[in-house]
C-alpha positions in Angstrom: 15.7 6.1 0.9 11.8 5.7 0.3 11.5 8.9 -0.9 14.4 8.2 -3.4 12.7 4.6 -4.8 9.6 6.5 -4.7 11.3 9.3 -7.7 13.2 6.3 -9.1 10.5 4.3 -9.9 7.2 6.6 -9.7 7.6 8.8 -12.0 4.2 9.1 -12.4 3.7 10.4 -8.8 2.5 14.0 -9.3 0.6 12.9 -12.2 -2.4 10.4 -11.1 -5.1 10.7 -8.3 -4.5 8.5 -5.6 -6.9 5.9 -6.5 -5.1 5.1 -9.6 -1.6 5.1 -8.1 -2.5 3.2 -5.5 -3.6 0.5 -8.4 0.0 1.1 -10.0 2.0 0.4 -6.8 0.0 -2.4 -6.2 -1.4 -1.7 -2.5 -5.1 -1.8 -3.6 -7.4 -4.6 -2.9 -9.0 -5.2 -6.5 -12.1 -7.6 -6.7 -12.1 -11.0 -9.2 -15.4 -11.0 -9.8 -17.4 -12.0 -12.8 -20.8 -12.4 -13.0 -22.2 -14.5 -10.3 -19.0 -15.1 -8.7 -17.9 -13.2 -6.1 -14.2 -13.7 -5.1 -12.0 -12.3 -2.3 -10.5 -9.1 -2.5 -6.7 -9.7 -2.9 -3.7 -6.9 -3.1 -1.4 -8.3 -7.0 0.7 -6.9 -9.5 2.2 -3.5 -8.9 5.6 -2.3 -8.7 7.5 -5.0 -6.5 10.0 -2.8 -5.4 8.3 0.2 -4.4 5.7 -2.0 -2.5 8.3 -3.7 -0.4 10.2 -0.4 0.5 6.9 1.2 1.9 6.1 -1.4 3.4 9.4 -2.0 5.2 9.2 1.9 6.0 5.6 1.3 7.7 6.8 -1.5 10.1 9.7 1.1 11.2 7.2 3.5 11.7 5.0 1.4 13.3 7.7 0.3 16.2 9.3 3.7 16.6 6.8 6.5 16.2 5.1 6.0 19.1 1.8 8.1 17.6 1.8 5.4 14.7 2.5 2.7 16.9 -0.7 3.6 19.3 -2.6 3.9 16.1 -1.9 0.1 14.6 -2.4 -0.9 17.3 -5.5 0.1 17.5 -6.5 -0.8 14.0 -5.8 -4.4 15.2 -8.2 -3.8 18.3 -11.0 -3.3 15.5 -13.4 -6.3 15.2 
C-alpha cells in the first residue's frame, strides 16, 4: 500500500532531492519568520494522502518491528 501510494501520488520521486521531496510531501518543518518575528517551525502543506500513508506505515513499523521499536523508544527518551 505504501509503495503503491508513493508511486501513484508522487511521480517526482526519483527526480527531486531529499529536502525538496520532504517539503513536497509535507513532512519537513517550515519556518514562519519575517524580520524580527521568529515563529515556531510547523509541518504544513504537502500531499495529505502520501503523508497519511507514511504515518500509518511508521505506526505499524514501530509496533511490530523490534529494531524500530527500540529506536523509537530511545528517541522518545531523549531530553
